[in-house]
C-alpha positions in Angstrom: 2.7 -7.0 -18.0 0.2 -5.5 -15.4 0.3 -1.9 -14.5 -0.9 -0.7 -11.1 -1.9 2.9 -10.5 -1.0 4.3 -7.0 -2.7 7.5 -5.9 -0.8 9.5 -3.2 -2.6 11.7 -0.7 -1.4 14.7 -2.7 -3.4 13.5 -5.7 -0.3 12.6 -7.6 -0.6 9.3 -9.5 2.1 6.8 -10.1 2.0 3.9 -12.5 4.2 0.9 -11.5 4.9 -2.4 -13.1 4.1 -4.4 -9.9 0.7 -6.1 -9.4 -1.6 -4.8 -6.6 -0.7 -7.8 -4.5 3.1 -7.0 -4.8 2.4 -3.4 -3.9 0.5 -4.4 -0.8 3.2 -6.8 0.2 5.9 -4.2 -0.2 3.9 -1.6 1.7 3.2 -4.1 4.5 6.9 -4.9 4.8 7.7 -1.1 4.9 5.2 -0.3 7.5 6.4 -3.2 9.7 10.0 -2.0 9.2 9.3 1.5 10.5 6.9 0.2 13.3 4.2 2.5 12.0 1.5 -0.1 12.4 1.1 -1.4 15.9 -1.6 -3.7 17.3 -2.6 -4.8 13.7 -0.8 -6.6 11.0 0.9 -4.5 8.4 -1.3 -6.1 5.7 -4.4 -5.1 7.6 -3.1 -1.5 7.8 -2.5 -1.4 4.1 -6.0 -2.7 3.4 -7.5 -0.1 5.8 -5.6 2.7 4.0 -6.8 1.3 0.7 -10.4 1.2 1.9 -10.2 4.7 3.2 -9.9 6.0 -0.3 -13.0 4.2 -1.5 
């Protein structure tokens, strides 16, 4: 079973059972549901957030 580590902006780390793809999908759905991402797809917004940490 894969484990994925999510690092929050506070530095706290969460280990979840979902794959990175599942996490991105769930985040994309959430961002779309709260209309946080406009003008770009939710998936692109998640990828941008992920790349900002690199």
